[in-house]
Every structure is written in structure tokens, then in C-alpha cells.
C-alpha positions as CSV (number, residue, x, y, z in Angstrom):
1,M,41.7,18.8,-19.8
2,H,41.1,15.9,-18.2
3,Q,37.2,18.1,-17.1
4,Q,36.6,19.1,-20.5
5,Q,37.0,14.9,-21.8
6,Q,34.5,14.3,-19.2
7,Q,32.0,16.9,-20.2
8,V,31.9,16.2,-23.6
9,Q,31.4,12.2,-22.7
10,Y,27.9,13.8,-20.7
11,Q,26.8,15.4,-23.7
12,Q,26.8,12.2,-25.8
13,S,23.5,10.7,-25.6
14,P,22.2,7.8,-27.5
15,V,18.6,9.5,-27.5
16,A,17.7,11.6,-30.7
17,V,17.9,15.3,-30.1
18,T,17.1,17.9,-32.7
19,P,18.2,21.3,-33.1
20,D,15.2,22.9,-31.5
21,G,16.2,20.8,-28.3
22,G,12.9,18.2,-28.8
23,G,12.6,14.9,-29.9
24,G,13.2,13.9,-33.6
25,G,10.4,11.2,-35.1
26,G,7.8,12.1,-33.0
27,G,4.9,11.9,-36.0
28,G,3.6,8.7,-37.2
29,G,1.9,6.1,-36.1
30,G,0.0,6.5,-32.4
31,G,1.1,10.0,-31.4
32,G,4.1,8.5,-29.1
33,G,6.7,11.3,-29.8
34,G,5.0,13.9,-26.7
35,G,6.9,11.2,-24.3
36,M,10.2,11.6,-26.0
37,E,10.5,15.2,-25.8
38,A,9.8,14.7,-22.3
39,H,12.3,12.5,-22.0
40,N,14.8,14.3,-24.1
41,R,13.7,17.8,-21.6
42,I,14.3,15.8,-18.8
43,Y,18.0,14.3,-20.1
44,N,19.1,17.7,-21.9
45,N,18.2,19.3,-18.3
46,R,20.2,16.3,-16.4
47,I,23.4,17.3,-18.5
48,N,23.3,21.3,-18.3
49,M,22.7,20.3,-14.7
50,I,26.0,18.4,-14.5
51,D,27.8,20.8,-16.3
52,S,26.8,23.7,-14.1
53,E,27.7,21.5,-11.4
54,Y,30.5,19.3,-11.6
55,D,33.4,21.7,-10.8
56,S,31.5,22.5,-7.6
57,L,31.9,19.1,-6.5
58,K,35.3,19.6,-5.6
59,F,34.4,21.9,-2.9
60,L,32.1,19.5,-1.0
61,N,32.6,17.5,1.7
62,Y,32.6,13.5,1.9
63,E,29.1,13.0,3.8
64,Q,27.9,15.4,1.1
65,L,29.1,14.2,-1.9
66,E,27.8,10.2,-0.8
67,Q,24.8,12.1,-0.3
68,R,24.3,13.4,-3.2
69,L,25.0,9.2,-4.9
70,A,22.7,8.6,-2.4
71,S,20.4,11.2,-4.1
72,I,21.5,10.2,-7.6
73,D,20.5,6.6,-6.8
74,K,17.3,7.7,-5.8
75,E,16.0,9.6,-9.3
76,M,18.1,6.4,-11.2
77,E,16.2,3.9,-9.6
78,K,12.6,5.7,-10.2
79,E,14.3,6.5,-13.7
80,L,14.8,2.9,-15.1
81,A,11.9,2.4,-13.2
82,E,9.5,4.1,-15.6
83,T,11.5,3.3,-18.9
84,N,10.6,-0.5,-17.8
85,K,7.1,0.7,-17.5
86,R,7.5,2.6,-21.1
87,Y,8.9,-0.6,-22.8
88,H,6.9,-3.4,-21.3
89,A,3.1,-0.7,-22.8
90,K,5.7,-0.6,-26.6
91,R,6.0,-4.8,-25.8
92,K,2.4,-5.4,-24.9
93,P,0.5,-5.1,-28.1
94,I,3.5,-6.8,-30.1
95,I,3.9,-9.9,-28.1
96,D,-0.8,-10.2,-28.4
97,A,-0.1,-10.0,-32.0
98,I,2.5,-12.2,-32.0
99,E,0.3,-15.2,-29.7
100,A,-2.9,-14.3,-32.4
101,K,-1.1,-15.0,-35.1
102,Q,0.3,-18.5,-33.8
103,Q,-3.0,-19.1,-32.6
104,K,-4.8,-18.5,-35.5
105,R,-2.3,-20.3,-38.0
106,Q,-3.0,-23.5,-34.8
107,Q,-7.3,-23.6,-35.2
108,K,-5.5,-23.5,-38.9
109,H,-3.8,-25.9,-39.1
110,E,-6.2,-28.2,-36.6
111,E,-8.6,-27.9,-39.0
112,F,-6.1,-29.7,-41.6
């Protein structure tokens, strides 16, 4: 029972996934959906891997578990760095637009 609860927790994802397994909402402005679909595929593959390998973890010795944990830690650090890059890439144009509006407003204010 406990194992089933953990598997359900792994399957609950904040990432939007359409029934066909692709990413949702990729249309519209700028075509950013490809990255989300790739992210969803990676996430779904990871979940499937976790589900299929979860039972085998209890047969690994301590050192093997430590190695697996270290591997996951490296993988997650890489994923966090990639997420951080995407975040800043999406954020920068918005910040630039805000700064441009502020400069324009300040120039108009100085003219009067």
C-alpha cells in the first residue's frame, strides 16, 4: 500500500501534459511549445523509469544506493541549471520592456 502511494505521488506533476503525452498550450505567440514538449517527454520518461526501477532499489546494497543518489543529484543540478537559463531567457525581454517604459516615462517627465 505504501509503495502505491509513493508511485501516485511521483505521477502527480505540475507540468501540463496532454492525453497524447505532448505538452499543452504550445501555440500562440513565439512558438515556445517545443521546449515544453521536450521537458514533458523527459519528465514522463523519468517517471516511467522510477516506477519500473523502484522495486529493484530494495535489492541494491548501500554503496549502490549511494552511487545512484549521487548520479541523481548531478542530474538534478544540471536540470536546475537548464531551468534557470530558460527562466532568465523568458524574463529578460520583460525586464527590458519594463526598463524601456520607465526610461520613456522619465524622459517625458523631464521634458515638462
